[in-house]
C-alpha positions as CSV (number, residue, x, y, z in Angstrom):
1,M,0.0,0.0,0.0
2,S,1.6,3.2,-1.2
3,R,1.6,6.3,1.0
4,I,1.7,8.9,-1.8
5,C,-0.9,11.6,-2.6
6,D,-2.2,11.1,-6.2
7,I,-2.5,14.9,-6.7
8,C,0.6,16.5,-5.1
9,G,2.9,13.5,-4.6
10,K,3.3,14.1,-0.9
11,T,5.2,11.3,0.8
12,K,6.6,10.6,4.3
13,M,8.9,13.1,6.0
14,N,11.9,12.0,8.0
15,G,13.3,13.8,11.0
16,N,15.3,13.5,14.2
17,K,14.1,13.7,17.8
18,I,16.9,15.3,19.7
19,K,17.4,14.6,23.5
20,R,18.6,17.6,25.3
21,D,19.6,18.5,28.8
22,N,21.8,21.2,30.5
23,Q,25.0,19.8,29.1
24,G,23.8,19.8,25.5
25,I,22.6,17.2,23.1
26,R,22.5,13.6,24.5
27,G,21.3,11.7,21.5
28,R,19.1,11.5,18.4
29,N,16.4,9.1,17.3
30,S,15.0,9.2,13.8
31,Y,11.3,9.1,13.1
32,E,8.9,9.2,10.1
33,R,5.8,11.4,9.7
34,L,3.2,10.0,7.3
35,P,0.8,12.2,5.3
36,N,-2.9,12.1,6.2
37,L,-4.3,10.3,3.2
38,Q,-8.0,9.8,2.5
39,N,-9.6,7.4,0.0
40,I,-12.1,9.3,-2.3
41,T,-14.1,8.5,-5.4
42,V,-14.0,11.0,-8.2
43,T,-16.2,11.1,-11.3
44,D,-14.8,12.5,-14.5
45,E,-16.6,14.3,-17.5
46,N,-17.5,10.9,-19.0
47,G,-19.2,9.7,-15.9
48,R,-16.5,7.1,-15.0
49,K,-15.7,6.7,-11.3
50,S,-12.1,6.2,-10.1
51,K,-10.7,5.9,-6.6
52,M,-7.8,8.1,-5.5
53,K,-5.7,8.6,-2.4
54,V,-5.6,12.3,-1.6
55,C,-4.0,14.2,1.3
56,T,-6.2,16.4,3.4
57,G,-4.6,19.6,2.0
58,C,-5.5,18.7,-1.5
59,L,-9.0,17.5,-0.5
60,K,-9.6,20.9,1.1
61,K,-8.5,22.7,-2.1
62,M,-10.8,20.4,-4.2
63,K,-13.8,21.3,-1.9
64,Q,-13.0,25.0,-2.2
65,E,-12.9,24.8,-6.0
66,D,-16.3,23.0,-6.2
67,A,-18.1,25.6,-4.0
């Protein structure tokens, strides 16, 4: 199962959690942040339905364009 937005191509983001104390940096742990993808059904001009995985940012833009 792919974790990629079909519209903008947004994928996972990597980062580091940094442990700090009074002496400075004590260590780093890496982590992944996944996009918030939603499954939607879209109909095109010909009336065909297709399923897409869309991030919530793109979904919000699509709703604004329809209104």
